[in-house]
Wavefront OBJ file of the C-alpha trace (Angstrom):
o trace
v 71.509 23.666 -29.989
v 72.008 21.863 -33.310
v 73.370 18.366 -33.809
v 77.141 18.167 -34.199
v 78.764 16.436 -37.147
v 80.136 13.750 -34.858
v 76.669 13.082 -33.433
v 75.228 12.958 -36.942
v 77.871 10.429 -38.025
v 77.167 8.277 -34.944
v 73.428 8.377 -35.641
v 74.029 7.427 -39.275
v 76.151 4.462 -38.236
v 73.466 3.295 -35.822
v 70.578 3.738 -38.265
v 71.357 0.681 -40.476
v 71.637 -1.495 -37.377
v 68.271 -0.211 -36.140
v 66.583 -0.785 -39.508
v 68.046 -4.292 -39.727
v 66.725 -5.185 -36.290
v 63.249 -3.923 -37.107
v 63.181 -5.819 -40.434
v 64.303 -9.022 -38.705
v 61.683 -8.592 -35.964
v 58.905 -8.053 -38.524
v 59.947 -11.138 -40.516
v 59.941 -13.269 -37.385
v 56.517 -11.903 -36.403
v 55.197 -12.805 -39.865
v 56.621 -16.287 -39.476
v 54.874 -16.642 -36.100
v 51.599 -15.372 -37.553
v 51.783 -18.102 -40.189
v 52.195 -20.728 -37.429
v 55.251 -22.190 -39.090
v 56.833 -25.086 -37.177
v 60.175 -24.989 -35.432
v 63.285 -25.721 -37.435
v 64.481 -29.278 -36.841
v 67.485 -31.299 -37.935
v 67.365 -34.821 -36.567
v 67.646 -34.573 -32.794
v 68.214 -30.797 -32.777
v 65.326 -28.315 -32.677
v 65.562 -24.534 -33.017
v 62.902 -21.950 -32.227
v 63.305 -18.219 -32.847
v 61.220 -16.079 -30.527
v 60.970 -12.512 -29.373
v 58.921 -9.429 -28.718
v 58.472 -6.036 -30.360
v 56.558 -2.889 -29.555
v 57.025 0.359 -31.421
v 54.926 3.277 -32.565
v 54.492 6.948 -33.199
v 52.478 9.446 -31.192
v 52.151 13.053 -30.186
v 50.965 15.217 -27.311
v 50.190 18.917 -26.998
v 52.641 21.087 -28.982
v 53.685 18.025 -31.012
v 57.021 17.721 -29.238
v 56.737 14.119 -28.021
v 54.261 11.525 -26.754
v 53.914 11.889 -22.993
v 53.799 9.026 -20.480
v 51.493 9.150 -17.459
v 52.607 7.395 -14.254
v 51.892 8.312 -10.624
v 54.936 9.078 -8.410
v 55.513 6.002 -6.248
v 53.593 3.576 -8.484
v 55.714 0.666 -9.726
v 53.858 0.426 -13.061
v 51.521 2.328 -15.398
v 48.594 1.269 -17.558
v 49.922 0.422 -20.976
v 47.569 1.202 -23.846
v 48.458 4.531 -25.432
v 50.990 5.065 -22.655
v 54.201 3.504 -23.998
v 56.218 6.211 -25.815
v 59.132 3.941 -26.603
v 60.566 1.233 -28.820
v 61.453 -2.078 -27.197
v 62.430 -5.403 -28.694
v 63.706 -8.837 -27.694
v 65.232 -11.360 -30.116
v 65.833 -14.887 -28.858
v 67.034 -18.283 -30.057
v 66.035 -21.476 -28.237
v 68.018 -24.558 -29.267
v 67.261 -28.026 -27.872
v 69.077 -31.294 -28.453
v 67.214 -34.462 -27.499
v 69.115 -37.634 -26.675
v 67.717 -41.068 -27.465
v 64.133 -41.318 -28.729
v 63.162 -37.778 -29.775
v 59.460 -38.710 -29.735
v 59.495 -39.293 -25.983
v 58.441 -36.154 -24.033
v 60.698 -37.191 -21.143
v 63.800 -37.748 -23.292
v 66.998 -36.233 -21.841
v 67.376 -32.759 -23.329
v 70.088 -30.092 -23.482
v 68.751 -26.577 -24.002
v 70.695 -23.451 -24.902
v 68.869 -20.128 -24.860
v 70.098 -16.671 -25.866
v 68.097 -13.415 -25.948
v 69.137 -9.850 -26.667
v 67.083 -6.737 -25.957
v 67.055 -3.070 -26.863
v 65.156 -0.042 -25.585
v 64.887 3.630 -26.510
v 62.318 6.231 -25.385
v 60.588 8.433 -27.937
v 62.862 11.217 -29.072
v 66.005 9.107 -28.656
v 65.456 6.353 -31.211
v 69.036 6.833 -32.446
v 70.110 5.074 -29.214
v 68.263 1.882 -30.126
v 70.474 -1.135 -30.667
v 71.488 -4.449 -29.138
v 72.530 -3.086 -25.759
v 71.617 -5.902 -23.384
v 72.186 -9.657 -23.224
v 69.013 -10.253 -21.270
v 69.173 -14.055 -21.168
v 71.908 -16.599 -21.832
v 71.650 -19.980 -20.129
v 71.945 -23.745 -20.525
v 69.444 -26.220 -19.090
v 69.650 -29.999 -18.722
v 66.359 -31.884 -18.415
v 65.552 -35.511 -17.505
v 69.094 -36.813 -17.209
v 67.606 -38.116 -13.973
v 63.838 -38.803 -14.257
v 61.878 -35.688 -13.272
v 64.956 -33.553 -12.515
v 66.328 -30.496 -14.273
v 69.171 -28.023 -13.741
v 70.047 -24.726 -15.427
v 72.888 -22.227 -15.241
v 73.232 -18.698 -16.619
v 71.298 -15.450 -16.947
v 67.536 -15.927 -17.092
v 64.097 -14.364 -16.764
v 63.015 -16.795 -14.079
v 59.287 -17.635 -14.068
v 58.194 -13.990 -13.971
v 54.692 -13.181 -12.702
v 52.870 -10.110 -13.982
v 49.593 -8.290 -14.635
v 49.639 -7.693 -18.375
v 47.472 -4.590 -18.725
v 49.815 -2.459 -16.600
v 52.964 -4.526 -17.245
v 53.471 -4.964 -13.511
v 55.902 -7.773 -12.653
v 55.054 -8.532 -9.041
v 57.569 -11.395 -8.804
v 60.709 -11.208 -10.900
v 63.860 -12.461 -9.114
v 66.053 -13.058 -12.167
v 65.757 -9.995 -14.419
v 68.800 -7.798 -13.927
v 70.771 -10.517 -12.122
v 74.341 -11.291 -13.174
v 73.684 -15.046 -13.332
v 71.819 -17.831 -11.596
v 71.688 -21.552 -10.897
v 68.438 -23.484 -10.650
v 67.227 -26.962 -9.701
v 63.793 -28.389 -10.536
v 62.074 -31.552 -9.320
v 58.848 -32.583 -11.031
v 56.902 -34.886 -8.736
v 53.700 -36.865 -9.217
v 50.265 -35.304 -9.756
v 51.716 -32.108 -11.246
v 53.553 -30.957 -8.133
v 56.913 -29.273 -8.584
v 59.703 -28.030 -6.295
v 62.001 -25.350 -7.732
v 64.987 -23.561 -6.209
v 67.072 -20.833 -7.874
v 70.162 -19.008 -6.606
v 70.931 -15.585 -8.143
v 74.015 -13.376 -8.010
v 73.184 -9.664 -8.236
v 75.636 -6.885 -9.082
v 74.654 -3.251 -8.550
v 77.050 -0.857 -10.312
v 75.071 2.279 -9.414
v 76.173 2.567 -5.801
v 77.726 5.880 -4.692
v 81.456 6.495 -5.135
v 81.525 4.273 -8.210
v 81.546 0.994 -6.310
v 79.732 -2.259 -7.084
v 77.493 -3.866 -4.472
v 76.977 -7.612 -4.597
v 73.946 -9.551 -3.440
v 72.694 -13.132 -3.413
v 69.104 -14.362 -3.361
v 67.602 -17.829 -3.020
v 64.127 -18.279 -4.521
v 62.144 -21.431 -3.578
v 58.713 -22.407 -4.965
v 56.452 -25.390 -4.350
v 53.710 -25.468 -6.974
v 50.966 -27.742 -8.279
v 48.963 -28.011 -5.048
v 45.405 -28.734 -6.206
v 42.793 -26.879 -4.177
v 39.650 -27.450 -6.288
v 38.734 -28.300 -9.895
v 40.832 -25.877 -11.925
v 42.564 -24.365 -8.874
v 46.320 -24.589 -8.170
v 48.253 -23.099 -5.236
v 51.950 -22.105 -5.263
v 53.973 -21.399 -2.108
v 56.963 -19.029 -2.337
v 59.904 -18.190 -0.118
v 63.038 -16.116 -0.615
v 66.228 -15.352 1.299
v 68.301 -12.298 0.322
v 71.825 -11.337 1.389
v 73.465 -8.004 0.581
v 77.192 -8.576 1.003
v 79.440 -6.226 2.949
v 81.489 -3.764 0.912
v 84.491 -1.631 1.826
v 84.315 1.094 -0.816
v 81.717 2.383 -0.712
v 81.193 1.288 2.876
v 78.112 -0.917 3.298
v 77.484 -3.451 6.051
v 76.161 -6.931 5.394
v 72.369 -7.052 5.456
v 69.859 -9.836 4.906
v 66.129 -10.231 4.420
v 63.422 -12.655 3.434
v 60.186 -12.927 1.508
v 57.141 -15.168 1.949
v 53.974 -15.520 -0.049
v 51.606 -17.558 -2.144
v 49.434 -17.238 -5.223
v 46.420 -19.149 -6.428
v 45.672 -19.766 -10.123
v 42.076 -20.590 -10.961
v 40.540 -21.592 -14.283
v 36.807 -21.759 -14.912
v 35.643 -18.854 -12.689
v 32.041 -17.580 -12.637
v 30.792 -20.499 -14.692
v 33.009 -19.634 -17.704
v 35.513 -22.195 -18.930
v 37.648 -19.461 -20.513
v 38.353 -17.488 -17.349
v 41.736 -17.376 -15.636
v 42.259 -15.634 -12.313
v 45.406 -15.242 -10.203
v 45.417 -13.801 -6.689
v 48.720 -13.285 -4.855
v 49.791 -12.291 -1.331
v 53.450 -11.346 -0.717
v 55.544 -10.056 2.188
v 59.143 -8.845 1.967
v 61.528 -7.809 4.736
v 64.906 -6.062 4.694
v 67.238 -6.850 1.815
v 64.516 -8.855 0.031
v 62.993 -5.594 -1.266
v 63.887 -4.966 -4.905
v 64.623 -1.726 -6.748
v 61.826 -2.163 -9.280
v 59.372 -4.456 -11.014
v 61.895 -5.229 -13.781
v 65.056 -4.804 -11.715
v 65.791 -7.534 -9.169
v 68.744 -5.687 -7.608
v 68.486 -5.187 -3.861
v 67.599 -1.764 -2.485
v 70.330 0.406 -0.921
v 70.619 2.797 2.013
v 71.319 5.759 -0.282
v 67.859 5.101 -1.802
v 66.340 5.907 1.630
v 65.990 2.331 2.924
v 66.905 0.968 6.320
v 67.631 -2.643 5.369
v 67.108 -3.817 8.959
v 63.539 -2.492 9.336
v 62.246 -1.970 5.777
v 59.282 -4.133 4.737
v 56.510 -4.364 2.170
v 53.089 -6.040 1.973
v 51.250 -6.677 -1.273
v 47.979 -8.181 -2.495
v 47.213 -8.295 -6.208
v 44.746 -9.929 -8.575
v 44.610 -10.522 -12.333
v 41.463 -11.733 -14.114
v 41.287 -12.590 -17.838
v 37.859 -13.367 -19.286
v 37.499 -14.755 -22.813
v 33.999 -16.214 -23.322
v 32.675 -17.532 -26.634
v 30.861 -14.205 -27.069
v 32.609 -11.601 -29.300
v 34.459 -9.861 -26.469
v 37.149 -10.330 -23.830
v 38.609 -8.335 -20.959
v 41.256 -8.183 -18.277
v 40.872 -6.660 -14.827
v 43.752 -6.004 -12.462
v 44.141 -4.909 -8.841
v 47.217 -3.996 -6.768
v 47.354 -3.057 -3.078
v 50.924 -2.372 -1.942
v 52.254 -0.865 1.285
v 55.973 -0.181 1.712
v 57.719 1.024 4.858
v 61.303 2.199 4.278
v 62.129 1.613 7.963
v 62.818 5.141 9.258
v 59.468 6.061 10.821
v 56.038 7.405 9.862
v 57.261 9.720 7.098
v 58.806 7.115 4.799
v 55.880 4.961 3.700
v 54.592 4.551 0.141
v 51.059 3.237 -0.269
v 49.952 2.277 -3.780
v 46.430 1.285 -4.795
v 45.780 0.485 -8.442
v 42.914 -0.970 -10.436
v 42.169 -1.076 -14.142
v 40.195 -2.862 -16.833
v 40.709 -3.426 -20.572
v 37.685 -4.779 -22.541
v 37.859 -5.642 -26.238
v 34.963 -6.116 -28.659
v 35.506 -8.075 -31.879
v 33.713 -6.277 -34.711
v 35.129 -8.972 -37.000
v 37.803 -11.608 -36.511
v 40.451 -9.056 -37.449
v 38.978 -5.670 -36.447
v 38.641 -4.946 -32.721
v 37.589 -1.919 -30.681
v 38.058 -1.358 -26.977
v 39.281 0.866 -24.212
v 41.451 0.769 -21.117
v 40.607 2.543 -17.877
v 43.138 2.629 -15.064
v 43.345 4.473 -11.747
v 46.319 4.744 -9.388
v 46.159 6.260 -5.919
v 49.495 6.897 -4.204
v 50.231 8.199 -0.736
v 53.953 8.930 -1.017
v 55.236 10.257 2.300
v 58.813 10.429 0.984
v 57.790 13.064 -1.573
v 55.033 14.488 0.631
v 52.554 13.892 -2.210
v 49.174 12.201 -1.985
v 46.682 11.879 -4.805
v 45.354 9.959 -7.763
v 45.910 9.555 -11.486
v 43.270 8.302 -13.934
v 44.127 7.260 -17.494
v 41.665 6.224 -20.212
v 42.465 5.049 -23.744
v 40.164 4.287 -26.673
v 41.523 2.065 -29.428
v 40.917 0.509 -32.805
v 43.151 -2.422 -33.647
v 43.831 -4.825 -36.498
v 44.821 -8.334 -35.413
v 45.527 -11.777 -36.824
v 42.420 -13.104 -35.052
v 40.266 -12.970 -31.946
v 41.692 -13.301 -28.457
v 42.926 -11.007 -25.718
v 46.530 -12.187 -26.130
v 46.467 -12.576 -29.924
v 49.477 -10.942 -31.566
v 50.652 -9.232 -33.726
v 48.304 -6.229 -33.568
v 48.338 -2.733 -35.045
v 46.580 -0.144 -32.869
v 45.290 3.386 -33.310
v 44.677 5.083 -29.955
v 43.652 8.235 -28.184
v 44.586 8.708 -24.505
v 43.553 11.170 -21.816
v 44.840 11.423 -18.239
v 43.920 13.474 -15.160
v 45.834 13.732 -11.881
v 45.699 15.485 -8.524
v 47.215 18.920 -7.983
v 49.654 17.292 -5.550
v 51.219 15.523 -8.552
v 51.698 18.687 -10.580
v 55.237 18.818 -11.920
v 55.940 15.075 -11.632
v 53.359 13.607 -14.074
v 53.374 14.119 -17.850
v 56.997 15.263 -17.904
v 58.592 12.222 -19.599
v 60.059 11.410 -22.101
v 62.230 14.470 -22.735
v 60.108 17.439 -23.697
v 56.744 16.098 -22.509
v 54.582 19.222 -22.083
v 52.333 18.616 -19.070
v 54.592 19.417 -16.113
v 52.637 22.557 -15.191
v 49.140 21.046 -15.510
v 46.857 18.373 -14.101
v 45.666 16.753 -17.313
v 47.037 15.722 -20.695
v 46.383 13.775 -23.853
v 48.170 11.746 -26.528
v 47.200 10.206 -29.871
v 49.121 7.776 -32.019
v 49.595 4.236 -33.240
v 51.480 1.192 -31.994
v 52.448 -2.255 -33.237
v 52.938 -5.068 -30.731
v 54.050 -8.585 -31.565
v 55.460 -11.652 -29.917
v 56.441 -14.978 -31.423
l 1 2 3 4 5 6 7 8 9 10 11 12 13 14 15 16 17 18 19 20 21 22 23 24 25 26 27 28 29 30 31 32 33 34 35 36 37 38 39 40 41 42 43 44 45 46 47 48 49 50 51 52 53 54 55 56 57 58 59 60 61 62 63 64 65 66 67 68 69 70 71 72 73 74 75 76 77 78 79 80 81 82 83 84 85 86 87 88 89 90 91 92 93 94 95 96 97 98 99 100 101 102 103 104 105 106 107 108 109 110 111 112 113 114 115 116 117 118 119 120 121 122 123 124 125 126 127 128 129 130 131 132 133 134 135 136 137 138 139 140 141 142 143 144 145 146 147 148 149 150 151 152 153 154 155 156 157 158 159 160 161 162 163 164 165 166 167 168 169 170 171 172 173 174 175 176 177 178 179 180 181 182 183 184 185 186 187 188 189 190 191 192 193 194 195 196 197 198 199 200 201 202 203 204 205 206 207 208 209 210 211 212 213 214 215 216 217 218 219 220 221 222 223 224 225 226 227 228 229 230 231 232 233 234 235 236 237 238 239 240 241 242 243 244 245 246 247 248 249 250 251 252 253 254 255 256 257 258 259 260 261 262 263 264 265 266 267 268 269 270 271 272 273 274 275 276 277 278 279 280 281 282 283 284 285 286 287 288 289 290 291 292 293 294 295 296 297 298 299 300 301 302 303 304 305 306 307 308 309 310 311 312 313 314 315 316 317 318 319 320 321 322 323 324 325 326 327 328 329 330 331 332 333 334 335 336 337 338 339 340 341 342 343 344 345 346 347 348 349 350 351 352 353 354 355 356 357 358 359 360 361 362 363 364 365 366 367 368 369 370 371 372 373 374 375 376 377 378 379 380 381 382 383 384 385 386 387 388 389 390 391 392 393 394 395 396 397 398 399 400 401 402 403 404 405 406 407 408 409 410 411 412 413 414 415 416 417 418 419 420 421 422 423 424 425 426 427 428 429 430 431 432 433 434 435 436 437 438 439 440 441 442 443
């Protein structure tokens, strides 16, 4: 069916906004690449920051660029597997009181960040459609203490190569309130209270939830090793329409950050162990809203265990790599036929042909035993790439990539892999490919 005149007019109105956002993002990325300082007027300092990824690609039949993710996995390996445009544009303003040269001077911070997302094939939808962060923070009005209020990405923890946020209590929350106490010898106690609103409940209702996130960090275990302890309490409030009873839950865990592994000074490794019970389970890795009964959860008995590891190696030699591992077991609380077991491991090495020309590949494998869908199998994705970058380094940005991707999956996953975005052509098969290019930048 062809595009209507009204749809064409709407797309035309949105196009200038989209082009303006892209131009602004590119200019900010160029400013970051030049290492220009923050803007400063007396006691006020302003930093513009953000993120951008966008590209073009194709799959078989040339209809779209397919994405490959296993059913039940909470993330997918990224390189050559992101058929979308996503951006964040932020402004970080700080006003220092008294002596601005003192690092512990009392400071008022205001932060605002917008975001936009559109999958391939629907770029006309891209625009500023989300106020992702908007908060104020007050630091050092009492020595070592800070407080913040508003909407915030709160100290998110992730594995970069598959974009898996294994701890992310603030993204998607309505608002939050946090207290921080910086003690001696690098130790820190942090507590954050979040209000969550879920508008997607059946019958058009809104479900409210509250979570309390507590972290005690800076516990030195060895030279270069730091331990963080984590606890969470979650409360899903009762609701009359639709009818939901009050439910609660909790989470416990720890993670250990280590620098200088295997005799290399440029190695960073993080290992984490987490347990969640009841209402403390979240809907997704980038959605902190509490799970619901209509999503096949019993919030009294549901629970999840997880162990993950992220290793980044950047020696003085002309190469770097990241390796990731996830072991996750989730029990929805109804019996033996409602568990989801997810095992994932992947590696991304880069070789620096010159300071600005890099080659590499990414290999990732996910195995999922999804009793809810009665599907059990694996998915393997491999991507080869050539990229241009501002310099060496695994996390150096911006970069421009050319890639080729292939993926293979079990027959049990036929029909649920390679079917997105709209028009992806691999729903009837067990393998697929994509080729394309991507730009990624942060500043």
